[in-house]
N, C-alpha and C positions, 0 to 999 in steps of 0.2 A: 422267809421261814420264821416262825415264831420262836421267841427266845426259849431255849431249852434248858440251859445249865446255869444262867446267870441269876444271882439273887438280887434282891433290891439294895444290898448294902453299897454304900459308896466305896469304890476301890482307890487304893493308893495309886497315884499317877506319876508318870516320869515322862517328860517331853510330850505332855498332852494325851498320853495313852496309859492304860493300866500297866502297872509294873509286871503283872503276869505275862503280858506280851513279850517283854524282854527275856523273861525266864524261858518261854517257849522259844523265843528267837535264838538263844544261845544253846538250848538243848538241841534244836534242830540244826543249828550251824555245825556242831560237833558230830551229830549223827550223819549229816551229808558229807562232812570231811572223811568220815570213816568209809562211807559208801563209795564216794567218788575217788578217794585214794585207792581203794581196792579195784574199782572199775577201770581206772586208767592203766592198771597193771594187767588186768586179767587176760585179755587175748594176747597181749605181748608175751606174758609168761607162758601161756599154753603153747605159742608157736615158736618160742625160743628153742634152739637146738639142746638136746640133752647132753651134749658132750662139750659144751662151750665153757668159758670162764664163769659165766652167770647162767647155769643150766636150767631149762624149763623142761616141758613135756615133749617138745619136738613135734607137736601136732601139725596137720595141715591147716591152712587158713579155713577151709571149708568146715572141718571138724571143730575148730575153735569158735567159729562163728555160729555153728549149730548149738554147741553147749551155751554160748553167750546168749542166744535167742531164748533158749529154754529157761536159763537161769534168770534173766531179767524179767521174763514173762511171769515166773513164779513168784518173784519178789513182790511184784505189784498184785497179782491175782490173790495172794495171801491176804490182801487187805480185806476181802470179802469175809472170811472167817474172823479176821481181827476186829472188823466193825461189828459183826455178830456178838463176839465175846463181850465187846464194850456195851452194846445195846441190852444184851440179856443176862449177863453174868456179873462183870466186874465194874462197869463204868468206863469212861474214857481215860480218866486219870490213872487208875490202877493198871489198865491195859498198856498205856504208855510205859508205865514203870516195868512192867513184865517185858515188854519189847525191848527196852533199854538193856535189861539184864541179858536177854538172849543175844543181843547184838555184841555186847561186851565178849561173851563166851565165844560167839561165832568168829569174830575178827581175831580174837586171841588164838583160837585153833587153827585158823588159816595161816597163821604165822609160823606153824610147824611144818617142817619139810618132809611131807609124807603125802602120798596119793590119797589114803584114807582120811587124813586130817583136812585135805583140800575139799573133798566132797562133804565131810561132816561140817566143816566151817561154812560152806555154801548153804547147806540145809538150815543151820542155826540162823544165819543172816536172813534167809528167806522168812522164817518164822518171826524173827524179830521186827523186820520191817513191816510185816503184815500187822503186827500188833500196834506198832508206834506210828506208822505213816498216816492212816486215815484218821486216827483219833487225836493226834496233836493238831492237825488242821482244823478239825471240828472244835477243838478246844479254844483255838484262836477266835473263831466266830462266837463262841460262848462268853467271851470277855465283854461283848458289846450287846446293847439293847437291840430289840428288832428293827427300830428305825434310827439308830445311831449311825450317822453319816461318816464317822471315823472308821467304820468297819473295813471299807475297801483300802483306806489308807493303811490300816493295821495289817492287812493281807499283803499289801506292797512291801511294808517294812519287813514282814515275816519272810516274804520271798527273797528279799535282798540278803537276809541273813543266811537263808539256804545257800545262796550263791557265793557268799563269802567263804563258807566251808568248801564249796565245790571249786572255788578258785585256788585256794591254798593247797588242797589236797594233792592235785596232780603235780604241782611244783615241788612239794616236799616228799610225799610218798613215791611219786613218780621218779624224782631224781634219785632218791635213796634206793628204790627198787632196781632201776635200770643200771646204775652205776656200781652199786655195792652189794646188791643181792635182793632177789625178789621178796623174800620172806622178811627181810628188815623193812621193806616198804609196807608189807601187810601188817607188820607189827606196829608201825607208827599209826596206821589207821585204827588199830585196836586201842592204843593210848588215846587217841582223839575221842573215841566212843565212851571211853571211861570218863573223860572230862565232862562230856555231855550228860552222863548219868549223875555225876556229883552235882552239877548245876541243877538239874531237875529235882533231885532230892532236897537240896538246900532251899529251893524256891517254892516248896509246898504251901508255905504260909501265904503267898501271894496268889495261889490258885484256888482259895476256899470258895466252894460253891460252883466251881467250874469242873465240868467232867465227872461229876459224881454219879453213881449208879442210880438210875430213875426207874428201874423195873419193879421196885417193891410196892406193897400195898400202902404204905404210909406216905409215899411221895406225892407232893401236890400236883404233879404233872401226870399222874397215873391215868387220868381221863384220856390223855392223848394216846397212850399205850393201847387202851381198849377200843377206842372210837374208830369206826371205819373211815376210810378216806372219803373226802367230799369230792364232788365232780371237779371242782377247781384244782384240788390237790392231785387228782388223777391227770388232769390236763397238764400240769406243771411236771409231773413225772415223765409224761410223754416227751416234753421238751428237753428234759434232762437226758433222756436216752438218745435223742437226736444229737445233742451236744456231745455225748459220750462217743458217738460215731466220729465226729470231727476229732476227738481227742485221739482215738485209735489211729486215724490217717496221719494226724500231726506227728505223734510219737513214732509211727512206723518209719516216717522220713528222718525225724530228728535223731532217733537213736542209732542211725548209721554212725554217729560220732564215736561211740564207745567201741563199736565193732569194726565195720568195714573201713571207716575214715581213720581209725586208729592204725589199722594195718596199712592204710594208704600213706599215712605220715611216716610209718616206720620203713615201709619197703619201697615206696615209689616216688617219694618227695625229696628234693634237695634241700636239706635243713641246714645248710651252711649259712652262717651270718657273721660277718666280720672275722672270718677265720675260725669260727667255733661252731660245733654242730649242736643244734638244739635237740634236746631229748624228745623223742616222738610223743611221750606221754604229756609234755607240756602243752601241746595244742588242745588238750582236754580243758585247759583253764580259760581258753580264749572266749568261750561262750559266756562264762561267769563273769569275766572282766568286762564284757560288753553289757551284761545285765546290771552290774553294779554302776557302772559309768552312764548307761543310757536309761536306767529304770525310771528315775524321776522325770526325765525329759519326755519319755513316751507317755507316762501317766499324765504329766501336765499337758501334753498335746491333746489327749482324750478329754481332759477336763475343760479346756478352753473351747473345744469343739461342742461339748455339751452345753456350756455357758452361752454359745451363739445360737443354740436351738437346733444344731444339726444332729444327725443320727450318731449316737455314741453308746448304744446298748451293748451288753455283753454278747447278745446273739449277732451283733454286727461286728464286733471286734474279733470274735473267734474265726469266721471264715476269711476275714481280712488277714489275720495272722497266718492262716494255712496258705493263702496266695502269696504272701511275702516270702515265707519260707520256701515255696516252690520256685520262685525267681532265683533264690540263692543257689539251687541245685544246677542252674545253667552254668554257673562258675565252675562247679565240679565237673560238668560234662566237657567244658573247654579244657580243664586240667587233664581229663582223660584223653582228650585229642593231642594235647601237648606231650603227654608221656608216650603216647603211640608214635609220634613223630621223633622225639629226642631221647627216649629211654629214661627221662626224668621230668619232673615237673616242679614249678616254683611253690613255696609254701604260701606265697601271696594269695593263691587261689582258695586255699583253706581258710585263710583269715577272712577273705570276703565272703565266703560261704557262711562262716560263723556270724558275721555281722548281720546278714540278712536273716539267717535262721534265728538269731537272738531277737531281732526286732519282731519277728513273727511270734516267738515265744512269749514275748512281753505283751503282745496283744491278746494272746490265748490263755496261758497257763494260770497267771495269778488271777485274772478275771474269772476263769472257771471255778477256781476254789471258793471265791466269794459268791459266785453264781449259785453254787450248790447250797451254801448255807442259807440262801435267800428262798430257794424254791423247794428244797427237800421237806416232806412232811416231818413233823417232830418226832414221831414214832419210828421213823427210819433214818434219822439224822446221820448216825455213824455208818449205817448200811449204805446209804447213798454215797457218802464220802468214800466208802470201801469200793463201791461200784465205779466211781471216778478212777481210783488207783488201779482197779482191775482192768479198766479200759486202756489206761496207760500201759499195763502189763501186756495186754493183747497187741498194742502198738509196738512194744519191745520185741515180741515174738515175730510180728510182721517184719520188723527191721532185721532180725536174724534170718528170716527166710529170704528176704531180698538180697542180704549180704551173701548168703550161701549161693543163691541163684546167679549172682554177679560173677562168681568164679568160673562158671561155664558160659553165661550170655555175654559177659563183658560189662565193665564198669560204665562205659559211655552210655550204653543202652539203659542200664538201671537209673543213672543220674538223670538222663532225659526223660525217661518215663515217669519218674517220680515228680519231676518239675511240672510236666504237662498235666498230670492227673491231679495234683494238689491245686493248680490254678483252675482246672475245670470243676472240681468238687466245691471249692471255695466260692466260685462264681455261681453255681447252682444254688447253694444255700442263700446267698444274698438275693436271688431272684424270688425265693419264697419267704423272705424275712418277715413280711407283714402278718401273714397268717400264723407264723410261728410266735410272734410277739403277742398276738392276741391270746394264745394259750397259756401265757404266763399270767394273765389277769393282774397286770400291774404290779407284780412282786419284784419285777427286775427292772428298776428304772433309775438305779444310781450309777452314775459314771465312776470309773476308777479316778481318783483325785491324786494329785502330786503328794508324794511322801515328804514330810517336814523333818 
C-alpha cells in the first residue's frame, strides 16, 4: 500500500523505530488491559449466582455465551463505522482520541453495580473500540515508508505490546474481581484505560503527520480519494477479502477462550496447584504469556525461512496458523473425554491448547495487520482495517454460537469439529496459494522479521 499519512520529515527514533511506535504501543497496551480485564470477568460475572458472597446475574451458561457472542461481535463490527469516521470526517488520530474517551467512560460505568449500567457500559465500550481499534493499527503502518522493511518488525513490537496488557489484565482484574468483587475488577480495567488515554494525549508531539484527516481539498493525497481503483488494486482487495474469511474462521475458534473455555476452566477443570486453587480468569493470561515469550522466536523462524528462499508469505502463514490452532483443539477434545470419565479434567490440557493456539495466532494475526497496510488502497486504508476487525467480530459471533451449541451438542463434538474443519480449510487455501499470490501483484513480499 502506498504511504498514506507519513510526511517526509525525519522522525525521532528509539531502538531503531519511530518514537511514535512506542506511544501507540503503550496506548494499545492499556486499552487491551482494560478490554481483556473486563473480558476475563464477563461470562464468570454473568453466570455467578445472584445470592452468593460475590453475586452476579445467575444466568445460564447458554444465555451468558449468547450475550458474549453478540457483544464481542459488535465490539469489532463497530470498526467499520470507526474506520469510516476516520477516513471521511476526523482522521485516524482524532478518532483514536474519541475512542479512548468513550472507553474510559464505558469501563467506568461498568464498575457500577447496576443492570442498566452494565448494558450502558458495554454499549460505550463497543463504540470506543470501534473508533480506536482499526485506526491505531493503521497509524502504526503510517509511521513507516511504503518500502520500509522495519514495518513488519514494528507491527510485531506493537502486537507484543497488546499482549503485555492482555497478560496483566486477567491476573490483576481477574483476581480482584473473583476474590473481592466483580465491580472492583471492572473498575481496575477503567483505571488502565485512563492511563492509556493519558499516554496518547502526552505523545501527540511524536505523531505529527500520522493519522491526520486527508479528505479535504488542500490535502496532497486528495488525488487518491477521488481516483477510481486500478485493476491491480481491485485484485488486491479480492485477496484481502479471502484473508478476512480465514480471519473469521480463526477467531471463531480462538475466541472460545473468553467464553466456553473460560466456563470450562471455572466449572469443569481441576485448578488445584500445590494446594492452592488457581482463579479461573488467570487462564486468560496463558495465551498472552506465550505470545510474549514465543513472539520473537516465531518471527525469527519465518525470517530464516525467507532468507533460505522458502515460502514465507503472509498468504502462506495465515492458513498454516489456522491448521496449527486446529491441532490444539484435539487437546481440548481429550480434555472433554477425561471429564466425561472422571467428572474433572486437568488444567494441563488448557495450557497445551493455548500453546498451539498461540503459535497459530502468531502466524496469522500480526501478519494480517501488516498485510492489510500493504495491500489496501490508500483511499480505503482505515475502512479495510475496519473490515479486518469486522471479520474478527464475525469470528467472535461464530465463537459465541459454537459455545451456545456446545451446551446441547456436547463439548467433545464441538472441539473435534473445530479441529477437523480448521485443518481442512487451512489445507485448502495452501492448495490454491499460487493463484492467490499472483493477485497481490508483488505487494506482499516481505516476511515478518524478528523483533529487536
